[in-house]
C-alpha positions as semicolon CSV with decimal commas, in nm:
position;residue;x (nm);y (nm);z (nm)
1;M;-7,874;12,924;5,275
2;G;-8,093;12,623;5,333
3;L;-8,065;12,317;5,550
4;L;-7,857;12,117;5,302
5;Y;-7,584;12,378;5,284
6;Q;-7,590;12,435;5,660
7;E;-7,533;12,066;5,729
8;A;-7,279;12,008;5,452
9;V;-7,044;12,277;5,582
10;K;-7,030;12,093;5,915
11;R;-6,935;11,745;5,793
12;P;-6,957;11,509;5,493
13;L;-7,309;11,382;5,419
14;L;-7,446;11,064;5,264
15;Q;-7,722;11,095;5,004
16;I;-7,920;10,800;4,875
17;A;-8,045;10,842;4,517
18;L;-8,382;10,676;4,465
19;D;-8,351;10,648;4,089
20;L;-8,645;10,412;4,063
21;I;-8,981;10,395;3,886
22;D;-9,161;10,175;4,137
23;L;-9,291;10,393;4,420
24;N;-9,351;10,109;4,665
25;T;-8,993;9,991;4,625
26;A;-8,870;10,348;4,665
27;I;-9,070;10,393;4,986
28;D;-8,941;10,064;5,126
29;I;-8,577;10,151;5,051
30;A;-8,621;10,507;5,175
31;T;-8,762;10,378;5,503
32;K;-8,466;10,145;5,548
33;S;-8,213;10,415;5,463
34;V;-8,373;10,662;5,704
35;N;-8,364;10,398;5,977
36;A;-7,995;10,350;5,894
37;D;-7,948;10,726;5,950
38;V;-7,878;10,844;5,595
39;D;-7,846;11,224;5,578
40;I;-8,025;11,303;5,251
41;V;-8,302;11,121;5,069
42;E;-8,306;11,203;4,699
43;I;-8,622;11,161;4,498
44;G;-8,445;11,066;4,178
45;T;-8,540;11,201;3,839
46;P;-8,707;10,876;3,723
47;L;-8,922;10,880;4,038
48;V;-9,005;11,249;3,991
49;K;-9,111;11,184;3,632
50;S;-9,315;10,878;3,723
51;F;-9,496;11,007;4,033
52;G;-9,421;11,377;4,072
53;L;-9,540;11,548;4,388
54;Y;-9,709;11,232;4,510
55;A;-9,365;11,070;4,545
56;L;-9,242;11,372;4,740
57;R;-9,538;11,361;4,977
58;E;-9,491;10,991;5,046
59;I;-9,114;11,016;5,094
60;R;-9,148;11,327;5,309
61;K;-9,373;11,134;5,547
62;I;-9,107;10,878;5,623
63;A;-8,801;11,102;5,596
64;K;-8,856;11,242;5,947
65;D;-8,588;11,506;6,009
66;K;-8,377;11,404;5,709
67;I;-8,304;11,634;5,419
68;V;-8,514;11,563;5,109
69;L;-8,379;11,658;4,768
70;A;-8,594;11,656;4,454
71;D;-8,373;11,586;4,155
72;L;-8,579;11,785;3,907
73;K;-8,294;11,865;3,666
74;T;-8,488;12,176;3,573
75;V;-8,399;12,357;3,251
76;D;-8,697;12,592;3,214
77;A;-9,008;12,725;3,390
78;M;-8,834;12,728;3,727
79;A;-9,117;12,878;3,928
80;L;-9,361;12,618;3,799
81;E;-9,128;12,338;3,904
82;F;-8,960;12,470;4,218
83;N;-9,259;12,625;4,395
84;P;-9,474;12,312;4,438
85;Y;-9,181;12,098;4,550
86;A;-9,068;12,358;4,801
87;N;-9,424;12,393;4,929
88;E;-9,456;12,016;4,972
89;G;-9,144;11,985;5,185
90;A;-8,841;11,947;4,958
91;N;-8,531;12,099;5,116
92;A;-8,335;12,117;4,791
93;V;-8,393;12,108;4,416
94;T;-8,164;12,069;4,115
95;I;-8,109;12,260;3,794
96;L;-7,876;12,168;3,508
97;G;-7,553;12,361;3,479
98;I;-7,589;12,390;3,100
99;V;-7,875;12,639;3,152
100;E;-7,800;13,000;3,056
101;D;-7,639;13,223;3,316
102;D;-7,934;13,460;3,354
103;I;-8,164;13,167;3,428
104;I;-7,922;13,035;3,690
105;K;-7,917;13,379;3,853
106;D;-8,297;13,382;3,866
107;A;-8,295;13,029;4,010
108;V;-8,062;13,137;4,290
109;E;-8,294;13,421;4,387
110;L;-8,606;13,208;4,361
111;C;-8,461;12,938;4,585
112;K;-8,359;13,199;4,841
113;S;-8,715;13,326;4,852
114;L;-8,848;12,971;4,888
115;G;-8,600;12,877;5,159
116;V;-8,460;12,579;4,969
117;D;-8,111;12,494;4,849
118;L;-8,027;12,503;4,480
119;V;-7,793;12,230;4,359
120;V;-7,649;12,283;4,011
121;D;-7,588;11,952;3,832
122;L;-7,281;11,980;3,608
123;I;-7,356;11,665;3,407
124;Y;-7,239;11,712;3,045
125;V;-7,071;12,044;3,125
126;Q;-6,745;12,044;2,927
127;N;-6,535;12,232;3,184
128;P;-6,699;12,179;3,523
129;V;-6,429;12,361;3,719
130;D;-6,459;12,685;3,525
131;R;-6,837;12,655;3,524
132;A;-6,851;12,597;3,900
133;F;-6,645;12,907;3,972
134;R;-6,854;13,115;3,734
135;L;-7,174;12,992;3,897
136;A;-7,032;13,073;4,240
137;S;-7,006;13,436;4,132
138;Y;-7,384;13,427;4,082
139;G;-7,446;13,294;4,433
140;V;-7,448;12,920;4,365
141;N;-7,296;12,739;4,663
142;I;-7,360;12,371;4,586
143;V;-7,262;12,189;4,266
144;N;-7,297;11,824;4,174
145;L;-7,018;11,661;3,976
146;H;-7,195;11,381;3,799
147;I;-7,124;11,105;3,548
148;G;-7,458;10,976;3,421
149;V;-7,570;10,615;3,417
150;D;-7,564;10,582;3,038
151;V;-7,209;10,716;3,019
152;Q;-7,105;10,475;3,292
153;R;-7,247;10,184;3,095
154;K;-7,126;10,282;2,749
155;R;-6,780;10,410;2,836
156;G;-6,703;10,222;3,155
157;L;-6,654;10,544;3,348
158;S;-6,745;10,636;3,703
159;A;-6,724;10,941;3,925
160;R;-6,360;10,848;3,999
161;Q;-6,275;11,023;3,672
162;L;-6,387;11,346;3,842
163;L;-6,146;11,339;4,136
164;H;-5,926;11,614;3,994
165;E;-6,229;11,839;3,945
166;V;-6,351;11,760;4,297
167;E;-6,014;11,866;4,437
168;E;-6,003;12,191;4,241
169;I;-6,356;12,305;4,315
170;S;-6,342;12,208;4,682
171;Q;-6,050;12,447;4,736
172;S;-6,315;12,722;4,723
173;D;-6,619;12,774;4,944
174;I;-6,838;12,574;4,705
175;I;-6,993;12,257;4,845
176;V;-6,914;11,967;4,611
177;S;-7,159;11,683;4,571
178;V;-7,041;11,386;4,366
179;A;-7,240;11,111;4,195
180;G;-7,188;10,832;3,948
181;G;-7,138;10,466;4,036
182;I;-6,991;10,536;4,379
183;K;-6,926;10,231;4,595
184;H;-6,837;10,193;4,962
185;V;-6,465;10,161;4,884
186;D;-6,477;10,499;4,709
187;I;-6,615;10,703;4,998
188;D;-6,283;10,785;5,166
189;T;-6,121;10,882;4,838
190;F;-6,390;11,132;4,749
191;I;-6,407;11,288;5,093
192;Q;-6,029;11,321;5,112
193;S;-6,047;11,494;4,773
194;G;-6,289;11,747;4,919
195;A;-6,639;11,619;4,840
196;K;-6,892;11,706;5,110
197;I;-7,193;11,516;4,973
198;I;-7,151;11,154;4,865
199;V;-7,438;11,040;4,643
200;M;-7,486;10,665;4,625
201;G;-7,748;10,496;4,411
202;S;-7,734;10,134;4,304
203;A;-7,472;10,043;4,567
204;L;-7,752;10,099;4,819
205;T;-8,078;10,059;4,629
206;K;-7,977;9,737;4,452
207;S;-7,814;9,584;4,755
208;P;-7,973;9,264;4,891
209;D;-8,005;9,456;5,219
210;P;-8,040;9,833;5,164
211;Y;-8,051;9,894;5,539
212;E;-7,716;9,728;5,602
213;A;-7,561;9,882;5,291
214;T;-7,669;10,229;5,399
215;K;-7,561;10,170;5,757
216;K;-7,215;10,062;5,638
217;A;-7,177;10,380;5,430
218;V;-7,297;10,596;5,716
219;E;-7,051;10,432;5,954
220;I;-6,759;10,492;5,716
221;I;-6,839;10,861;5,704
222;R;-6,927;10,914;6,069
223;R;-6,642;10,707;6,209
224;R;-6,376;10,894;6,019
225;Y;-6,515;11,239;5,961
226;T;-6,712;11,341;6,271
């Protein structure tokens, strides 16, 4: 079990999702969020696709002792994707939950050998509760309940639609991460439902003051849950 899991079992964590394609902006926001004491810095998929390992190296420099997650959304060729990110300092990587079971099992073992946490993203999984419990039987201990940006825009949905699933899955030993249009007013609701990792993107990255926005989210979590 890696650093992400070890910290998430202790208390709820705040993760900032740097879903950006401008590296300089990402570095600036990451610096502000780290200074505001965010727990996890996520190199979002758009940033991974735009800058790859270079983005990880630059973010790792400023992340200090914070957890760095590379949102690879891997579906194939795990070793080719996970190894370099683990070697460059990522503490956690992601794989999609729609991947076949045998591949997930291999991913669990690979991440153990690399000393990184595996987060299974359940985006587009039809029955995330059943899938989460099945994955847990293979050794998966962190899942991300996730409503994607395009679905949010087209259907007017947010992660609030996942509260029931959060409650069900969190009754087990699985660490639940939740993402999808989460705002400051939502933090308490998700944590009370059992989420241990709160992923916030645009509420922080598009704020006029990312430092203050991150600090406010951190204070909500720390004041009430530590």
